[in-house]
C-alpha positions as CSV (number, residue, x, y, z in Angstrom):
1,M,2.3,5.5,22.5
2,K,0.3,2.5,21.4
3,S,-0.2,-0.4,23.9
4,I,-2.1,-3.6,24.2
5,T,-2.7,-5.9,27.1
6,I,-1.1,-9.3,27.2
7,R,-4.7,-10.6,27.6
8,E,-5.7,-9.1,24.3
9,F,-2.5,-10.5,22.7
10,F,-3.1,-14.0,24.2
11,D,-6.8,-14.1,23.3
12,L,-6.0,-13.1,19.7
13,K,-2.9,-15.2,19.0
14,K,-3.2,-18.2,21.3
15,K,-4.3,-20.4,18.4
16,D,-2.0,-19.0,15.7
17,L,1.1,-19.2,18.0
18,A,0.0,-22.4,19.9
19,L,0.1,-20.5,23.2
20,S,-1.0,-21.7,26.7
21,L,-1.0,-19.8,30.0
22,V,1.4,-21.0,32.7
23,T,0.8,-18.4,35.4
24,E,-2.4,-17.2,36.9
25,P,-5.0,-15.4,34.7
26,E,-4.6,-12.2,36.7
27,T,-1.1,-11.7,35.3
28,L,-2.5,-11.1,31.8
29,D,-3.5,-7.6,32.7
30,K,0.1,-6.4,32.0
31,K,0.5,-3.9,29.1
32,L,2.8,-4.3,26.1
33,S,4.0,-1.1,24.3
34,S,7.0,-2.3,22.3
35,P,7.0,-4.0,18.9
36,H,10.4,-5.6,19.6
37,I,11.4,-9.0,21.1
38,N,14.2,-9.8,23.4
39,R,16.1,-13.0,24.3
40,P,17.4,-12.5,27.9
41,G,20.6,-14.6,27.7
42,L,23.0,-11.9,29.0
43,A,20.5,-10.7,31.6
44,L,20.3,-14.2,33.0
45,A,24.0,-14.2,33.3
46,G,23.8,-11.0,35.4
47,Y,24.5,-8.3,32.7
48,L,21.5,-5.9,32.9
49,D,23.1,-2.6,31.6
50,V,21.5,-2.9,28.1
51,F,18.5,-5.1,29.0
52,S,15.3,-4.3,27.0
53,A,12.8,-4.6,29.8
54,E,9.9,-3.2,27.7
55,C,9.9,-6.1,25.2
56,I,8.4,-9.6,25.3
57,Q,11.1,-12.0,26.6
58,V,11.5,-15.2,24.6
59,F,13.0,-18.1,26.5
60,G,14.3,-20.8,24.1
61,E,16.0,-24.0,24.9
62,V,19.3,-22.2,25.6
63,E,17.8,-20.0,28.3
64,V,15.8,-22.7,29.9
65,R,18.7,-25.2,30.1
66,Y,20.9,-22.4,31.5
67,L,18.4,-21.7,34.3
68,Q,18.1,-25.4,35.1
69,S,21.9,-25.6,35.4
70,L,22.0,-23.0,38.2
71,K,21.5,-23.7,41.9
72,E,18.0,-22.7,43.0
73,D,19.2,-19.7,45.1
74,L,21.2,-18.3,42.2
75,M,18.4,-19.1,39.7
76,L,15.9,-17.2,41.7
77,E,18.2,-14.3,42.2
78,R,18.9,-13.9,38.5
79,A,15.2,-14.3,37.6
80,R,14.1,-11.8,40.3
81,S,16.5,-9.2,39.0
82,I,14.7,-9.5,35.6
83,F,11.2,-9.8,36.9
84,K,11.6,-6.7,39.1
85,L,12.2,-4.6,35.9
86,D,8.5,-5.0,35.2
87,I,8.8,-7.0,31.9
88,P,5.5,-7.4,30.1
89,C,5.6,-11.1,29.3
90,I,7.7,-14.3,29.0
91,I,7.1,-16.8,26.3
92,V,8.8,-20.2,26.6
93,T,9.2,-22.0,23.3
94,K,9.2,-25.7,22.2
95,G,6.7,-26.5,25.0
96,L,9.6,-26.6,27.5
97,T,8.9,-26.8,31.2
98,F,9.8,-23.7,33.2
99,P,11.2,-24.3,36.6
100,P,8.3,-24.4,39.1
101,A,10.1,-22.1,41.5
102,L,10.1,-19.4,38.8
103,E,6.4,-19.9,38.1
104,Y,5.7,-19.1,41.8
105,L,8.0,-16.1,41.6
106,A,6.3,-14.9,38.4
107,N,2.8,-15.1,40.0
108,D,4.1,-13.3,43.1
109,L,5.5,-10.4,41.0
110,N,2.6,-10.4,38.5
111,I,4.7,-11.5,35.4
112,P,2.7,-13.5,32.8
113,I,4.4,-16.7,31.5
114,L,3.1,-18.2,28.3
115,S,4.2,-21.5,26.7
116,S,4.3,-22.1,22.9
117,R,4.8,-25.4,21.1
118,F,6.5,-23.5,18.2
119,S,10.3,-23.6,17.8
120,T,12.1,-20.5,18.9
121,T,12.9,-19.4,15.3
122,Q,9.3,-20.0,14.1
123,L,7.8,-18.2,17.1
124,I,10.1,-15.1,16.7
125,Q,9.3,-14.9,13.0
126,Q,5.5,-14.9,13.4
127,L,5.5,-12.8,16.6
128,T,7.7,-10.2,15.0
129,R,5.4,-9.9,12.0
130,Y,2.4,-9.6,14.2
131,L,3.9,-6.9,16.5
132,Q,5.2,-4.9,13.6
133,Y,1.6,-4.8,12.3
134,V,0.0,-3.9,15.6
135,F,2.5,-1.1,16.5
136,A,3.0,0.3,12.9
137,L,2.4,4.0,12.4
138,E,-1.0,4.5,10.8
139,K,-3.4,7.1,9.7
140,T,-6.8,7.2,8.1
141,I,-7.5,9.4,5.0
142,H,-10.5,10.2,2.8
143,A,-9.7,8.2,-0.4
144,T,-10.4,5.1,-2.4
145,L,-7.8,2.3,-2.9
146,M,-7.8,0.1,-6.0
147,D,-5.7,-2.8,-7.3
148,I,-5.1,-2.0,-10.9
149,F,-2.8,-4.4,-12.9
150,G,-1.2,-5.4,-9.6
151,L,-0.5,-1.9,-8.4
152,G,-2.1,-0.2,-5.5
153,I,-3.6,3.0,-6.8
154,L,-4.9,5.5,-4.2
155,L,-7.6,7.8,-5.6
156,S,-7.8,11.0,-3.6
157,G,-9.6,14.3,-3.9
158,K,-12.4,16.4,-2.4
159,S,-15.7,14.8,-1.6
160,G,-18.0,14.6,-4.7
161,I,-15.1,14.8,-7.2
162,G,-16.0,11.3,-8.5
163,K,-13.6,8.9,-6.8
164,S,-16.3,6.2,-6.1
165,E,-17.7,6.5,-9.6
166,C,-14.2,6.2,-11.1
167,A,-13.6,3.2,-8.9
168,L,-16.9,1.6,-9.9
169,D,-16.0,1.9,-13.6
170,L,-12.6,0.4,-12.9
171,I,-14.2,-2.6,-11.1
172,H,-16.5,-3.0,-14.1
173,R,-13.4,-3.1,-16.3
174,G,-12.0,-6.0,-14.2
175,H,-10.0,-4.4,-11.5
176,S,-10.4,-4.9,-7.7
177,L,-11.5,-2.7,-4.8
178,V,-9.5,-2.5,-1.6
179,G,-11.6,0.1,0.2
180,D,-13.8,3.1,-0.6
181,D,-14.2,6.5,1.2
182,M,-12.0,5.8,4.3
183,I,-8.6,4.1,3.9
184,T,-6.3,3.2,6.8
185,I,-2.6,3.4,5.9
186,R,0.1,1.6,7.8
187,H,3.8,2.0,7.5
188,L,5.2,-1.6,7.3
189,D,8.7,-2.6,6.2
190,E,9.4,0.8,4.6
191,Q,6.2,0.4,2.5
192,L,2.7,1.9,2.9
193,V,0.0,-0.7,3.2
194,G,-3.6,0.4,2.8
195,R,-6.9,-1.2,3.7
196,S,-10.5,-0.2,4.3
197,A,-11.1,1.6,7.6
198,R,-14.3,-0.4,7.9
199,D,-14.2,-4.1,8.8
200,F,-17.7,-5.1,7.7
201,G,-17.5,-5.5,4.0
202,H,-16.6,-3.8,0.7
203,F,-19.4,-1.3,0.4
204,M,-19.5,1.7,-1.9
205,E,-21.7,4.8,-1.9
206,I,-22.8,5.8,-5.4
207,R,-24.6,9.1,-5.4
208,G,-28.1,8.7,-6.8
209,V,-28.1,4.9,-6.3
210,G,-27.1,4.4,-2.7
211,F,-24.8,1.8,-1.1
212,I,-23.8,-1.3,-3.1
213,N,-21.9,-4.4,-1.9
214,V,-19.1,-4.9,-4.4
215,E,-18.3,-8.4,-3.3
216,R,-21.9,-9.6,-3.7
217,M,-22.5,-7.7,-6.9
218,F,-19.2,-8.4,-8.8
219,G,-17.8,-11.4,-7.0
220,I,-15.0,-12.2,-4.6
221,E,-12.4,-11.7,-7.3
222,R,-13.2,-8.0,-7.4
223,V,-12.1,-7.2,-3.8
224,R,-8.9,-7.3,-1.9
225,R,-8.3,-7.0,1.9
226,Q,-5.2,-4.8,1.6
227,K,-2.7,-3.6,-0.9
228,N,0.7,-1.8,-1.0
229,I,0.3,1.8,-2.1
230,D,2.4,2.4,-5.3
231,L,0.8,5.5,-6.8
232,Q,-1.6,8.3,-5.7
233,I,-3.8,10.0,-8.2
234,E,-5.4,13.3,-6.9
235,L,-8.6,14.1,-8.8
236,M,-9.2,17.8,-9.0
237,P,-11.6,20.1,-10.8
238,W,-10.3,21.5,-14.1
239,Q,-9.1,25.1,-13.9
240,D,-8.2,27.2,-16.9
241,N,-5.4,29.1,-15.1
242,M,-3.8,25.9,-13.7
243,D,-0.4,24.8,-15.1
244,Y,-0.9,21.0,-15.4
245,E,1.9,18.6,-16.1
246,R,2.1,18.0,-19.9
247,M,5.3,16.1,-20.5
248,G,5.6,13.9,-17.5
249,L,9.4,14.6,-17.1
250,S,9.0,15.6,-13.4
251,T,7.7,13.5,-10.6
252,N,5.6,14.9,-7.7
253,Y,5.4,13.1,-4.4
254,A,3.0,12.9,-1.5
255,D,4.2,12.2,2.0
256,H,2.4,9.7,4.1
257,L,3.9,8.6,7.5
258,G,7.3,9.7,6.3
259,V,7.2,7.6,3.1
260,K,7.1,9.4,-0.3
261,V,4.6,8.1,-2.9
262,P,4.5,9.3,-6.5
263,V,1.4,11.5,-7.1
264,I,-0.3,12.5,-10.3
265,F,-2.7,15.6,-10.2
266,L,-5.4,14.6,-12.6
267,P,-7.9,17.4,-13.7
268,V,-11.5,16.2,-14.1
269,S,-13.9,17.8,-16.5
270,P,-17.2,16.7,-18.1
271,G,-16.7,14.1,-20.8
272,K,-13.2,13.0,-19.7
273,N,-12.9,9.2,-19.2
274,V,-11.1,9.3,-15.9
275,S,-11.0,5.5,-15.4
276,V,-9.1,4.9,-18.7
277,I,-6.6,7.6,-17.7
278,V,-6.1,5.9,-14.4
279,E,-5.4,2.6,-16.2
280,V,-2.9,4.3,-18.5
281,A,-1.2,5.9,-15.5
282,A,-0.9,2.5,-13.9
283,M,0.5,0.9,-17.1
284,N,2.9,3.8,-17.5
285,M,4.2,3.2,-14.0
286,I,4.7,-0.5,-14.7
287,L,6.7,0.4,-17.8
288,K,8.9,2.8,-15.7
289,G,9.4,0.0,-13.3
290,V,11.0,-2.2,-16.1
291,G,13.2,0.7,-17.3
292,Y,11.1,2.5,-20.0
293,D,10.0,6.1,-19.6
294,A,7.9,7.4,-22.5
295,A,8.4,11.0,-21.5
296,E,12.2,10.7,-21.6
297,D,12.0,8.7,-24.8
298,F,9.9,11.4,-26.5
299,N,12.2,14.1,-25.2
300,R,15.3,12.4,-26.5
301,Q,13.8,11.8,-29.9
302,L,12.5,15.4,-30.1
303,H,16.0,16.7,-29.3
304,D,17.5,14.3,-31.9
305,E,15.1,15.6,-34.6
306,I,15.9,19.3,-33.7
307,R,19.6,18.5,-33.9
308,K,19.1,16.7,-37.3
309,Q,17.1,19.6,-38.8
310,T,19.7,22.1,-37.5
311,L,22.5,20.3,-39.3
312,Q,20.6,19.9,-42.5
313,K,19.5,23.6,-42.7
314,P,21.3,25.4,-45.6
315,S,23.4,28.4,-44.6
316,T,21.9,31.8,-45.5
317,A,25.0,33.8,-44.7
318,P,26.3,36.0,-47.7
319,L,29.3,34.8,-49.6
320,D,32.5,36.7,-49.0
321,A,33.3,39.2,-51.7
322,P,36.4,38.4,-53.8
323,E,39.5,40.2,-52.8
324,K,40.7,43.1,-55.2
325,D,44.0,43.0,-56.8
C-alpha cells in the first residue's frame, strides 16, 4: 500500500494549495495512505458508524460554524471522538479560524491541522486531482512513448529491435518524444498515462552514436512531459512461419494495470520503413475514431464485387430435353 507523510504533502503542495501549518511541526509525521477526501459533518454530529478515518478531513465553513455553535465541553467531546480514530490530517478552508481549544487537543493527540486560503470546492478539486495522481496504480516497462498526430503511441519490443531508432526518425519527421527506454505508466481516470521514468531530461541512446538530448537538439516542441497511451506497437523480428495480421479486421489488446490498449504486432525486417508504418497506424486509428474503418470498407466492397460477379455469371447447366409425344 502506498503512503506518504503529511510533511511530504505539506512541503510539496503548500504553495499550490495556499497551505499553512496550524499545529506543531511534529504532527506532520503522520502518514497518509488513502487517495480519498472526507468532510466530517455527520461525524461531528455524533454518527461515526461509516466514518472514513483514513482520509484527509476537510473542514469547510459549515463544519467550522457548527463547531463554534456547540458548547465547549460538547465540542471537545465530538472532536476527541474523531481525533482518537487516528485521522491523518485536517485542512480548514477559506482561512477560517479553528477553535483554539481544538488546536490544543490536536497537538496533544498528534493530529496535524492545516489551513488553506482556497474555497472548499477549489481545494477539494485540486487536492483530489493530486491524490489520485500520487496513489494511482503504476508500473514501469521497457518501451518508448511518442506523441504522433496527437495520439500516444507506445513502441515496445525486445532490446535492440530498433525502438529508439524508429523514434528518432519520427522526431525528425516532426513528432514528439515523451520518453525513451523506460516508461512509467499510471492508471488515471480509466486511462493510461505514460511518462519517462527518468526526471532529468529527454535523452535517447542511439547505438553507435551514444546519448543525445532531444530537447537541445530538436527543440522544446519535440518533447512532451506525459501523454495518454492510445495504441501500442510491438516491434518484433520477421519470421517466415509467423501468421501476421493481413486484413486488420481483428483487434488485439495488451493489458496494462487492468486497462486494455489496442496493440499491433509489427514485424521488422531490413529495408522496411518502420517509422512510416507507425505513422500510418496512427492515422488509421484516427480514422477509426471518426467512424471509418478501411479494413471493413475493403471487406464490404470485396463481398459486393463477389456477389455481383456471381449474379452476372452465365448458367452452364444443360437445357432440359424436350418431352416426347
